[in-house]
C-alpha positions as CSV (number, residue, x, y, z in Angstrom):
1,M,-95.2,-89.3,-35.5
2,R,-92.1,-90.8,-33.9
3,R,-91.7,-93.2,-36.8
4,R,-91.7,-90.3,-39.3
5,W,-89.1,-88.4,-37.3
6,L,-86.8,-91.4,-36.9
7,G,-86.8,-91.6,-40.7
8,F,-85.9,-88.0,-40.8
9,L,-83.0,-88.5,-38.4
10,M,-81.6,-91.3,-40.5
11,A,-82.0,-89.2,-43.7
12,V,-80.0,-86.2,-42.3
13,G,-77.7,-88.1,-40.1
14,L,-77.9,-86.4,-36.7
15,V,-76.1,-83.2,-37.8
16,A,-77.4,-80.8,-37.2
17,A,-114.2,-62.1,-28.9
18,F,-114.5,-62.6,-32.6
19,P,-117.5,-63.9,-34.6
20,S,-115.3,-66.5,-36.4
21,L,-114.4,-68.0,-33.0
22,A,-117.9,-69.4,-32.7
23,Q,-117.3,-71.3,-36.0
24,A,-114.3,-73.1,-34.5
25,A,-114.4,-75.8,-31.9
26,G,-116.5,-74.2,-29.2
27,H,-117.2,-70.6,-28.0
28,F,-114.8,-68.6,-25.8
29,S,-114.9,-65.7,-23.5
30,G,-112.7,-62.7,-24.1
31,W,-109.1,-62.6,-22.9
32,S,-108.2,-61.6,-19.4
33,T,-105.9,-58.6,-18.6
34,P,-102.4,-60.0,-19.2
35,V,-100.2,-60.5,-16.2
36,G,-96.4,-60.5,-16.3
37,L,-94.7,-63.7,-15.3
38,G,-92.8,-62.0,-12.4
39,C,-89.5,-60.3,-11.9
40,R,-86.8,-62.6,-10.6
41,L,-89.0,-65.6,-11.5
42,I,-89.2,-65.8,-15.3
43,N,-88.7,-62.2,-16.4
44,S,-85.3,-60.7,-16.0
45,G,-83.6,-57.4,-16.7
46,G,-82.7,-58.6,-20.1
47,N,-84.9,-59.5,-23.1
48,D,-87.1,-62.5,-22.5
49,S,-89.1,-63.7,-25.5
50,G,-90.5,-66.6,-27.5
51,P,-92.4,-68.5,-24.9
52,A,-93.4,-72.2,-25.4
53,I,-95.6,-74.1,-23.0
54,S,-95.7,-77.9,-22.6
55,K,-99.1,-79.7,-23.0
56,D,-99.4,-80.2,-19.2
57,E,-98.4,-76.5,-18.6
58,L,-95.7,-77.5,-16.2
59,S,-92.7,-76.6,-18.3
60,L,-92.2,-73.1,-19.8
61,Y,-89.5,-72.7,-22.5
62,F,-88.3,-69.3,-23.6
63,A,-85.3,-67.4,-24.9
64,S,-83.3,-64.8,-23.0
65,D,-80.1,-62.7,-23.3
66,V,-79.9,-62.1,-19.6
67,A,-76.5,-63.8,-19.5
68,G,-75.3,-61.8,-22.6
69,P,-74.9,-63.0,-26.1
70,P,-75.6,-65.4,-27.7
71,L,-79.4,-65.7,-27.1
72,R,-80.1,-68.9,-25.2
73,I,-83.1,-71.1,-24.5
74,Y,-84.1,-71.7,-20.9
75,V,-86.8,-73.8,-19.2
76,S,-88.7,-73.2,-16.0
77,Q,-90.7,-75.9,-14.2
78,R,-93.5,-75.9,-11.7
79,A,-95.1,-78.7,-9.6
80,S,-98.7,-77.9,-10.7
81,V,-100.5,-75.1,-12.5
82,D,-101.3,-73.6,-9.1
83,H,-97.6,-73.4,-8.1
84,A,-95.1,-70.6,-9.0
85,W,-92.6,-71.1,-11.7
86,G,-89.1,-72.3,-10.6
87,T,-85.8,-70.7,-11.4
88,P,-85.1,-70.9,-15.2
89,V,-82.3,-73.3,-16.2
90,V,-80.4,-73.0,-19.5
91,L,-80.7,-75.9,-21.8
92,G,-77.5,-77.9,-22.7
93,S,-75.2,-77.8,-25.6
94,N,-77.4,-80.0,-27.8
95,V,-79.7,-77.0,-28.1
96,N,-77.6,-74.0,-27.1
97,D,-74.1,-74.5,-28.6
98,G,-72.7,-71.4,-26.9
99,I,-71.6,-69.8,-30.2
100,H,-74.8,-69.2,-32.1
101,S,-78.1,-67.7,-30.9
102,S,-81.1,-70.1,-30.2
103,G,-84.6,-68.7,-29.8
104,V,-88.3,-68.8,-30.3
105,P,-88.8,-72.4,-29.1
106,S,-91.9,-74.5,-29.5
107,L,-92.9,-78.0,-28.6
108,S,-94.8,-80.7,-30.5
109,R,-98.0,-81.6,-28.8
110,D,-96.7,-85.0,-27.8
111,G,-93.7,-83.4,-26.1
112,H,-91.0,-85.4,-28.0
113,W,-89.8,-82.5,-30.3
114,L,-88.5,-79.0,-29.6
115,F,-88.3,-76.6,-32.6
116,F,-86.3,-73.4,-32.4
117,N,-84.5,-70.8,-34.5
118,S,-80.8,-70.5,-34.8
119,N,-78.3,-68.6,-37.0
120,R,-76.2,-71.8,-37.3
121,G,-76.8,-73.8,-40.5
122,F,-76.9,-72.8,-44.2
123,G,-79.3,-69.9,-43.9
124,D,-79.5,-66.5,-42.4
125,I,-81.7,-67.9,-39.7
126,D,-82.9,-71.6,-39.9
127,I,-85.3,-73.8,-38.0
128,W,-83.9,-76.7,-36.1
129,A,-85.4,-79.5,-34.1
130,S,-84.3,-81.7,-31.2
131,Y,-85.8,-85.0,-30.1
132,R,-86.2,-86.4,-26.6
133,E,-87.2,-89.9,-25.6
134,H,-88.6,-88.9,-22.2
135,V,-91.3,-86.3,-22.5
136,H,-91.1,-85.3,-18.8
137,D,-87.4,-84.8,-18.8
138,D,-86.6,-81.2,-19.9
139,F,-82.9,-82.0,-20.2
140,D,-83.1,-85.1,-22.4
141,W,-82.8,-83.2,-25.7
142,Q,-80.6,-84.9,-28.3
143,P,-78.4,-83.1,-30.8
144,A,-80.4,-80.7,-32.9
145,V,-81.0,-81.3,-36.6
146,N,-81.6,-78.8,-39.4
147,L,-85.0,-79.2,-41.0
148,G,-83.6,-79.2,-44.4
149,P,-84.4,-77.5,-47.7
150,G,-88.1,-78.0,-47.7
151,V,-88.3,-75.6,-44.8
152,N,-85.0,-73.7,-44.7
153,T,-83.5,-71.5,-47.4
154,S,-80.5,-69.2,-47.6
155,G,-82.8,-66.5,-46.0
156,F,-84.8,-66.2,-42.8
157,E,-87.0,-69.0,-41.4
158,A,-88.3,-68.7,-37.9
159,G,-91.1,-69.2,-35.4
160,A,-92.2,-72.8,-36.1
161,S,-95.5,-74.3,-35.0
162,Y,-96.0,-78.1,-35.4
163,F,-99.5,-79.3,-36.2
164,E,-100.0,-83.1,-35.8
165,N,-103.1,-83.0,-38.1
166,D,-104.9,-86.2,-37.3
167,G,-106.8,-86.0,-40.5
168,G,-103.7,-85.9,-42.8
169,A,-100.0,-85.3,-42.9
170,P,-98.4,-83.4,-40.1
171,Q,-97.6,-79.7,-40.9
172,L,-95.1,-77.1,-39.9
173,F,-96.2,-73.5,-39.9
174,F,-93.5,-70.8,-39.8
175,G,-92.3,-67.4,-41.0
176,R,-90.0,-66.8,-44.0
177,A,-88.3,-63.7,-45.4
178,D,-85.4,-63.2,-47.9
179,M,-83.2,-62.1,-45.0
180,A,-83.3,-61.4,-41.3
181,S,-83.2,-57.6,-41.9
182,D,-86.6,-57.9,-43.7
183,Q,-88.3,-59.9,-41.0
184,F,-90.6,-57.1,-39.8
185,T,-91.6,-55.9,-43.3
186,K,-91.6,-59.0,-45.6
187,T,-92.0,-62.1,-43.5
188,K,-94.8,-64.4,-44.6
189,I,-96.4,-67.4,-43.0
190,M,-95.5,-70.6,-44.8
191,V,-96.6,-74.3,-44.3
192,S,-94.7,-77.5,-45.1
193,E,-96.1,-81.0,-44.9
194,Q,-94.1,-83.8,-43.4
195,L,-93.4,-86.7,-45.8
196,P,-93.6,-90.4,-44.8
197,D,-89.8,-90.6,-44.5
198,G,-89.8,-87.7,-42.0
199,T,-88.4,-85.1,-44.3
200,W,-90.3,-81.9,-45.3
201,A,-92.0,-81.0,-48.5
202,T,-91.3,-77.7,-50.2
203,A,-93.2,-75.0,-48.2
204,T,-96.0,-73.0,-49.6
205,E,-97.4,-69.6,-48.6
206,V,-100.5,-69.4,-46.4
207,S,-101.5,-66.3,-48.4
208,E,-104.8,-65.5,-46.5
209,L,-102.8,-64.9,-43.3
210,N,-100.2,-62.6,-44.8
211,S,-100.2,-58.9,-45.5
212,P,-98.4,-56.9,-48.2
213,F,-95.1,-55.1,-47.8
214,P,-94.2,-53.4,-45.5
215,Y,-96.1,-55.4,-42.9
216,G,-94.5,-58.8,-42.0
217,T,-96.4,-61.7,-40.4
218,Q,-94.5,-63.8,-37.9
219,R,-94.4,-66.6,-35.3
220,P,-97.7,-68.5,-36.0
221,S,-99.0,-70.6,-33.2
222,I,-101.7,-73.1,-34.2
223,R,-104.3,-74.5,-31.8
224,F,-104.2,-78.3,-31.3
225,D,-107.2,-78.9,-33.5
226,G,-105.9,-76.8,-36.3
227,L,-108.9,-74.4,-36.3
228,E,-107.3,-71.3,-34.8
229,I,-104.0,-69.7,-35.4
230,F,-102.2,-66.8,-33.6
231,F,-99.4,-64.6,-35.0
232,F,-98.0,-61.1,-34.7
233,S,-97.8,-58.3,-37.2
234,M,-97.4,-54.6,-37.6
235,R,-100.1,-54.4,-40.2
236,P,-102.8,-51.6,-40.2
237,G,-105.7,-52.1,-37.8
238,G,-103.6,-52.7,-34.7
239,L,-103.1,-50.6,-31.6
240,G,-99.5,-49.6,-32.2
241,G,-96.2,-51.4,-32.5
242,S,-96.6,-55.0,-33.3
243,D,-99.9,-56.7,-32.3
244,I,-101.2,-60.2,-31.9
245,W,-103.7,-61.3,-34.5
246,V,-105.9,-64.4,-34.8
247,A,-107.6,-66.3,-37.6
248,T,-110.0,-69.3,-37.5
249,R,-111.4,-71.8,-40.0
250,Q,-114.2,-74.3,-39.9
251,S,-112.1,-77.4,-40.8
252,V,-108.5,-78.1,-41.5
253,D,-109.3,-78.4,-45.2
254,D,-110.6,-74.8,-45.3
255,V,-108.7,-71.6,-45.9
256,W,-108.3,-69.3,-42.9
257,D,-110.9,-66.5,-42.3
258,V,-109.8,-62.9,-42.4
259,P,-107.4,-62.3,-39.5
260,A,-108.7,-60.2,-36.6
261,N,-106.7,-58.1,-34.1
262,L,-106.8,-59.6,-30.6
263,G,-107.4,-56.0,-29.3
264,A,-107.3,-54.7,-25.8
265,P,-106.4,-55.8,-23.2
266,V,-103.9,-58.1,-24.8
267,D,-102.7,-55.8,-27.5
268,T,-101.3,-52.4,-26.5
269,S,-99.5,-49.4,-28.0
270,F,-96.3,-51.3,-27.2
271,A,-94.8,-54.2,-29.0
272,D,-96.8,-57.4,-28.4
273,F,-95.4,-60.4,-30.1
274,H,-94.4,-64.1,-30.1
275,P,-97.8,-65.6,-29.1
276,Q,-98.0,-69.2,-28.0
277,I,-101.4,-70.9,-27.3
278,S,-101.6,-73.6,-24.6
279,G,-102.5,-77.2,-25.3
280,D,-106.1,-76.7,-24.1
281,G,-106.5,-73.5,-26.1
282,L,-107.3,-71.4,-23.0
283,T,-104.1,-69.7,-22.1
284,L,-102.0,-67.5,-24.3
285,Y,-98.4,-66.7,-23.5
286,F,-96.6,-63.9,-25.3
287,A,-93.8,-61.3,-25.1
288,S,-94.2,-57.6,-24.9
289,S,-92.3,-54.3,-24.3
290,N,-95.2,-53.1,-22.2
291,P,-93.6,-51.7,-19.0
292,D,-96.6,-52.5,-16.9
293,G,-95.6,-55.6,-14.8
294,A,-92.4,-55.9,-16.7
295,C,-88.8,-56.0,-15.4
296,G,-86.9,-54.3,-18.2
297,G,-86.4,-55.1,-21.8
298,F,-88.9,-57.6,-23.4
299,N,-90.8,-59.7,-20.9
300,L,-93.3,-62.6,-20.9
301,F,-97.0,-62.2,-20.1
302,V,-99.9,-64.5,-19.9
303,T,-103.7,-64.1,-20.5
304,T,-106.5,-66.6,-20.2
305,R,-110.0,-67.2,-21.5
306,T,-112.7,-69.7,-20.6
307,R,-114.8,-72.1,-22.8
308,V,-118.4,-71.0,-23.0
309,H,-121.0,-73.6,-23.6
310,G,-124.0,-72.6,-25.5
């Protein structure tokens, strides 16, 4: 993976419980009642959204406007999964340039790459990536690079999820619309394959996950084995506002099954969005306007499930 990305850097020049779940890798319990990540810990009086969790679950990245515009990406750390999260720290200028908004971060499974949205670049909103050499140093991020025309257009691209795909070329799942103002009604999930030189092939639509206008489909988060994907949408069949949905498939070469609403207790009548599945597939982080356990604005929540052997 690193070799592919070094080629990409040289190329661009440092500029910039569901039945189908049983068909995937293992059986799972239902999701627990979501819990807010705590006022004055992670959640603030502002809008906190776009959570991203490291593979070891010791670093939590997210975006917040608590300090005012522009939107910035923060990271919180903890000593172990049994410890509380520490005070969030804003990332440096290689990610947050202080002029443009940066949000909806996500990490590659190996921890070397951070993907995020920004309104810098040649599009309305583009997807950017930053590399770090030291995967346990949350402040080692190098200058961000624009992912180029295979992924980004003059419109809206956001909510990237990198799939290492051990059985083939790495893939990037993300949302696309003609413009940011259409994101809730026209966004569709796309996928682009990473080429041997590290650049990205022209993205194609993942049509089986998308719904017709006026219901957009956004922020995919794919499980490490590629057999389960989460996203949010305002499509019919939900509980109100935007809901989190899930789809599965039997192998990475198959099309996705019909998406299913995650349902209560995760989805509510409020806006539930920006899902992010953990490295082991057992913890789901997401943002919500649900006032229960929140601190004002949008806040971050977490829900868990267990693996059931049978």
